[in-house]
Backbone as CSV, one residue per row, in Angstrom:
resi,resn,N_x,N_y,N_z,CA_x,CA_y,CA_z,C_x,C_y,C_z
1,MET,44.490,-2.473,-31.355,44.719,-1.187,-30.297,45.232,-2.169,-28.924
2,VAL,46.191,-1.604,-28.382,46.952,-2.255,-27.319,46.588,-1.365,-26.267
3,LYS,46.301,-1.751,-25.072,45.855,-1.063,-23.936,47.066,-1.115,-23.042
4,LYS,47.371,-0.084,-22.456,48.722,0.022,-21.507,48.152,-0.065,-20.142
5,PHE,48.865,-1.012,-19.483,48.564,-1.174,-17.938,49.852,-0.730,-17.234
6,SER,49.535,0.316,-16.268,50.879,0.674,-15.541,50.454,0.468,-14.128
7,VAL,51.254,-0.077,-13.258,51.266,-0.124,-11.931,52.410,0.419,-11.256
8,GLY,52.251,1.239,-10.292,53.487,1.766,-9.517,53.489,3.107,-9.376
9,LYS,54.390,3.850,-9.060,54.577,5.298,-8.928,55.082,5.975,-10.119
10,ARG,54.289,6.971,-10.554,54.656,7.796,-11.561,54.350,9.139,-11.489
11,GLY,55.496,9.970,-11.382,55.355,11.338,-10.947,55.071,11.421,-9.562
12,GLY,55.396,10.699,-8.677,55.070,10.762,-7.246,53.713,10.248,-6.720
13,LYS,52.814,10.005,-7.719,51.585,9.479,-7.432,51.373,8.015,-7.632
14,LEU,50.700,7.350,-6.840,50.435,5.958,-6.956,49.334,5.657,-7.901
15,ARG,49.777,4.725,-8.916,48.710,4.443,-10.074,48.303,3.064,-9.881
16,PHE,47.069,2.901,-10.199,46.430,1.369,-10.096,46.073,1.192,-11.623
17,PRO,45.836,-0.187,-11.920,45.608,-0.513,-13.414,44.089,-0.164,-13.481
18,SER,44.034,0.381,-14.934,42.823,0.795,-15.221,42.259,-0.093,-16.418
19,LEU,41.056,-0.480,-16.320,40.650,-1.563,-17.475,39.566,-0.637,-18.304
20,HIS,39.233,0.665,-17.783,38.214,1.367,-18.386,38.879,2.332,-19.424
21,SER,38.359,2.389,-20.575,38.928,3.388,-21.453,37.989,4.685,-21.364
22,SER,38.442,5.676,-21.936,37.400,6.923,-21.792,36.136,6.689,-22.706
23,ALA,36.107,5.701,-23.619,34.830,5.478,-24.214,33.744,4.901,-23.256
24,ASP,34.133,4.250,-22.154,33.141,3.705,-21.287,32.636,4.747,-20.214
25,SER,33.073,5.859,-20.248,32.591,6.919,-19.179,31.241,7.305,-19.230
26,GLY,30.540,6.997,-20.371,29.064,7.397,-20.616,28.087,6.236,-20.190
27,TYR,28.626,5.053,-19.985,27.873,3.982,-19.724,27.104,4.090,-18.210
28,ALA,27.966,4.716,-17.428,27.352,4.935,-16.027,26.072,5.752,-16.073
29,VAL,26.002,6.772,-16.872,24.933,7.676,-17.073,23.744,7.073,-17.737
30,ALA,24.234,6.366,-18.736,22.937,5.575,-19.429,22.449,4.521,-18.440
31,GLU,23.246,3.721,-17.787,22.651,2.721,-16.815,21.823,3.372,-15.820
32,PHE,22.296,4.589,-15.260,21.442,5.257,-14.184,20.087,5.726,-14.846
33,ALA,20.146,6.231,-15.994,18.935,6.724,-16.792,17.996,5.531,-16.991
34,MET,18.521,4.249,-17.073,17.616,3.097,-17.228,17.047,2.684,-15.791
35,VAL,17.945,2.706,-14.770,17.504,2.192,-13.572,16.600,3.090,-12.828
36,PHE,16.919,4.332,-12.956,16.216,5.258,-11.925,14.752,5.159,-12.179
37,PRO,14.072,5.357,-13.406,12.661,5.312,-13.297,12.199,3.791,-12.726
38,ALA,12.885,2.739,-13.014,12.308,1.502,-12.384,12.350,1.536,-10.738
39,LEU,13.399,2.295,-10.318,13.432,2.389,-8.799,12.273,3.110,-8.327
40,VAL,11.954,4.309,-9.024,10.965,5.246,-8.594,9.509,4.532,-8.694
41,MET,9.412,3.650,-9.721,8.026,3.017,-9.875,7.858,1.855,-8.696
42,VAL,8.974,1.281,-8.398,8.999,0.249,-7.231,8.693,0.966,-5.978
43,LEU,9.310,2.142,-5.714,8.869,2.849,-4.532,7.405,3.312,-4.454
44,PHE,7.053,3.804,-5.650,5.648,4.166,-5.741,4.564,3.047,-5.504
45,PHE,4.966,1.932,-6.006,3.968,0.722,-5.700,4.183,0.290,-4.272
46,GLY,5.311,0.492,-3.745,5.353,0.079,-2.190,4.711,1.072,-1.414
47,PHE,4.780,2.351,-1.568,3.977,3.312,-0.905,2.507,3.233,-1.155
48,TRP,1.961,2.662,-2.360,0.665,2.435,-2.667,0.110,1.183,-1.729
49,ILE,0.990,0.105,-1.780,0.568,-1.094,-1.093,0.561,-0.712,0.467
50,VAL,1.253,0.050,1.012,1.191,0.451,2.469,-0.218,1.151,2.535
51,GLN,-0.667,2.073,1.704,-1.763,2.849,1.701,-2.912,1.913,1.612
52,VAL,-2.844,0.852,0.813,-4.052,-0.160,0.875,-4.161,-0.810,2.250
53,GLY,-3.034,-1.159,2.793,-2.995,-1.799,4.075,-3.682,-0.982,5.106
54,LEU,-3.425,0.294,5.190,-3.970,1.353,6.169,-5.416,1.442,5.869
55,ASN,-5.794,1.391,4.457,-7.273,1.618,4.329,-8.054,0.368,4.770
56,GLU,-7.365,-0.562,4.648,-8.167,-2.166,4.959,-8.076,-2.003,6.480
57,TYR,-7.052,-1.515,7.238,-7.130,-1.441,8.737,-8.267,-0.513,9.153
58,SER,-8.374,0.684,8.480,-9.333,1.717,8.940,-10.807,1.157,8.536
59,LEU,-11.011,0.416,7.516,-12.174,-0.083,7.194,-12.588,-1.163,8.162
60,GLN,-11.654,-2.032,8.714,-12.198,-2.953,9.708,-12.441,-2.339,11.133
61,THR,-11.551,-1.253,11.402,-12.002,-0.597,12.774,-13.406,0.088,12.650
62,GLU,-13.644,0.678,11.511,-14.931,1.360,11.316,-16.181,0.399,11.307
63,VAL,-16.096,-0.872,10.746,-16.912,-1.676,10.899,-17.200,-2.348,12.146
64,THR,-15.979,-2.559,12.787,-16.050,-3.156,14.180,-16.932,-2.043,15.048
65,GLN,-16.597,-0.747,15.041,-17.220,0.196,15.817,-18.766,0.104,15.460
66,ILE,-18.913,0.046,14.341,-20.471,0.152,13.948,-21.288,-0.942,14.478
67,ALA,-20.595,-2.220,14.266,-21.351,-3.377,14.852,-21.603,-3.374,16.281
68,ARG,-20.457,-3.005,17.025,-20.672,-2.779,18.501,-21.645,-1.767,18.775
69,ALA,-21.739,-0.503,18.217,-22.605,0.507,18.355,-24.090,-0.040,18.274
70,ILE,-24.351,-0.719,17.198,-25.565,-1.143,16.772,-26.027,-2.279,17.867
71,ALA,-24.999,-3.044,18.140,-25.473,-4.307,19.203,-25.734,-3.626,20.674
72,ARG,-25.270,-2.496,20.941,-25.374,-1.657,22.266,-26.777,-1.094,22.144
73,GLY,-27.377,-0.584,20.807,-28.457,0.056,20.827,-28.189,1.553,20.659
74,ASP,-26.915,1.824,20.395,-26.529,3.311,20.364,-27.028,3.835,18.945
75,ASN,-26.990,5.067,18.732,-27.377,5.553,17.478,-26.066,5.601,16.607
76,SER,-25.894,4.852,15.669,-24.639,4.628,14.855,-24.811,5.430,13.411
77,ALA,-25.861,6.084,13.206,-26.098,6.819,12.157,-24.881,7.875,11.683
78,PRO,-24.488,8.674,12.728,-23.198,9.561,12.342,-21.962,8.785,11.963
79,GLN,-21.926,7.554,12.583,-20.462,6.806,12.128,-20.760,6.302,10.726
80,ILE,-21.954,5.862,10.335,-22.194,5.244,8.964,-22.034,6.416,8.084
81,ALA,-22.707,7.692,8.405,-22.682,8.704,7.552,-21.195,9.246,7.145
82,GLU,-20.187,9.192,8.242,-19.116,9.647,8.044,-18.141,8.681,7.051
83,ALA,-18.458,7.291,7.370,-17.845,6.363,6.610,-18.296,6.309,5.141
84,ALA,-19.385,6.666,5.048,-19.963,6.778,3.634,-19.404,7.827,2.766
85,ILE,-18.955,8.901,3.421,-18.374,9.862,2.840,-16.992,9.362,2.043
86,HIS,-16.194,8.508,2.723,-15.030,8.029,2.233,-15.223,6.577,1.345
87,GLY,-16.517,6.443,1.001,-16.836,5.545,-0.151,-17.091,4.087,0.446
88,VAL,-17.593,4.107,1.530,-17.774,2.687,2.233,-19.353,2.502,2.243
89,THR,-19.624,1.306,1.736,-20.867,0.875,1.778,-21.171,-0.342,2.743
90,PHE,-22.305,-0.417,3.521,-22.559,-1.276,4.494,-23.672,-2.150,4.253
91,ASP,-23.729,-3.493,4.802,-24.681,-4.301,4.719,-24.696,-4.791,6.087
92,ILE,-26.011,-4.525,6.802,-26.149,-4.660,8.265,-27.317,-5.856,8.298
93,THR,-27.012,-6.627,9.093,-28.179,-7.702,9.339,-28.113,-8.116,10.887
94,THR,-29.280,-8.440,11.351,-29.466,-8.795,12.805,-30.189,-10.153,12.622
95,GLN,-29.580,-11.297,13.197,-30.075,-12.434,13.150,-29.781,-13.269,14.597
96,ASN,-30.633,-13.815,15.274,-30.600,-14.626,16.386,-29.516,-13.904,17.346
97,ASN,-29.930,-12.666,17.662,-29.349,-11.700,18.584,-28.032,-11.424,18.237
98,VAL,-27.516,-11.539,17.107,-26.079,-11.218,16.626,-26.184,-10.127,15.392
99,THR,-25.610,-8.929,15.544,-25.580,-7.950,14.502,-24.356,-8.383,13.783
100,SER,-24.602,-8.399,12.382,-23.513,-8.621,11.596,-23.325,-7.347,10.571
101,VAL,-22.030,-6.727,10.410,-21.848,-5.687,9.655,-20.864,-5.998,8.649
102,VAL,-20.987,-5.782,7.271,-20.116,-6.061,6.206,-19.885,-4.423,5.670
103,GLY,-18.691,-4.272,5.516,-18.250,-2.795,4.909,-17.459,-3.222,3.711
104,LYS,-17.743,-2.411,2.677,-16.917,-2.538,1.296,-16.555,-1.289,0.879
105,ARG,-15.273,-1.226,0.330,-14.624,-0.127,-0.181,-13.960,-0.331,-1.501
106,SER,-14.025,0.375,-2.441,-13.451,0.070,-3.698,-12.243,1.024,-3.780
107,ILE,-11.079,0.343,-4.096,-9.732,0.911,-4.187,-9.329,0.907,-5.768
108,HIS,-8.935,2.036,-6.256,-8.431,2.175,-7.728,-6.997,1.780,-7.751
109,CYS,-6.611,1.284,-8.790,-5.196,1.022,-8.990,-4.405,2.362,-9.585
110,PRO,-3.064,2.223,-9.312,-2.302,3.517,-9.740,-2.218,3.629,-11.129
111,ALA,-1.303,4.551,-11.656,-1.309,4.734,-13.163,-1.202,3.650,-14.129
112,PRO,-0.079,2.829,-13.970,-0.176,1.844,-14.975,-1.171,0.863,-15.234
113,LEU,-1.813,0.579,-13.974,-3.155,-0.257,-14.268,-4.424,0.640,-14.008
114,ARG,-4.322,1.710,-14.544,-5.422,2.755,-14.516,-6.660,2.054,-15.017
115,GLY,-7.811,2.355,-14.425,-8.988,1.724,-14.909,-9.348,0.507,-14.135
116,GLN,-8.501,-0.166,-13.546,-8.806,-1.404,-12.679,-9.087,-1.153,-11.356
117,SER,-9.783,-1.750,-10.656,-10.101,-1.473,-9.135,-10.294,-2.847,-8.611
118,PHE,-10.252,-2.897,-7.198,-10.653,-4.099,-6.501,-11.325,-3.566,-5.245
119,GLU,-11.862,-4.489,-4.628,-12.753,-4.133,-3.276,-12.086,-4.759,-2.173
120,LEU,-11.937,-3.865,-1.105,-11.790,-4.228,0.322,-12.882,-4.513,1.009
121,LYS,-13.022,-5.578,1.712,-14.205,-5.981,2.500,-13.848,-6.398,3.963
122,ALA,-14.604,-5.988,4.831,-14.373,-6.223,6.140,-15.751,-6.665,6.794
123,VAL,-15.558,-7.616,7.799,-16.829,-8.172,8.396,-16.593,-8.194,9.988
124,ALA,-17.702,-7.670,10.556,-17.739,-7.838,12.046,-19.093,-8.151,12.618
125,ALA,-18.971,-8.989,13.706,-20.294,-9.210,14.312,-20.213,-9.060,15.756
126,ALA,-21.447,-8.649,16.293,-21.407,-8.343,17.828,-22.882,-8.957,18.300
127,GLN,-22.740,-9.398,19.464,-23.842,-9.959,20.219,-24.676,-8.727,20.809
128,ASN,-26.003,-8.864,20.387,-26.820,-7.666,20.799,-26.869,-7.618,22.439
129,GLU,-26.902,-6.458,23.024,-26.931,-6.287,24.387,-28.032,-6.816,25.078
130,GLY,-27.856,-7.544,26.218,-29.006,-8.035,26.781,-29.271,-9.630,26.458
131,ALA,-28.610,-9.815,25.271,-28.770,-11.227,24.773,-27.749,-12.301,25.596
132,THR,-28.374,-13.418,25.475,-27.446,-14.343,26.208,-26.990,-15.358,25.260
133,SER,-25.759,-15.880,25.349,-25.210,-16.850,24.488,-25.664,-18.177,24.996
134,ASP,-25.805,-19.234,24.016,-26.360,-20.509,24.329,-25.079,-21.369,24.593
């Protein structure tokens, strides 16, 4: 089979060489059908990673506020209860006039990795009010 290439004007219209035959017209649709789900998955995981980062930031903020409240002697029970609603567990220790708070939150992986999870952890320490540093 011989392909014809034509350049120039024909019937008053400018024509450029075409290397694509009419059989190639369906390849663009097939390529799009293969690439589109991959792009959607990449976007989904990108948004999920941003959400994990925001969760980590919020966990660190909660833990820091609770450590400061306990060190000042404030009632931090409402803050702890509100954070516990969101699945945060706390380990609070006071040693040598320093209050340490460790907060943990479990994060579940999205659909393709369903059933797997990992743990975000934040640590904060605050010197108790009225205590002096050496």
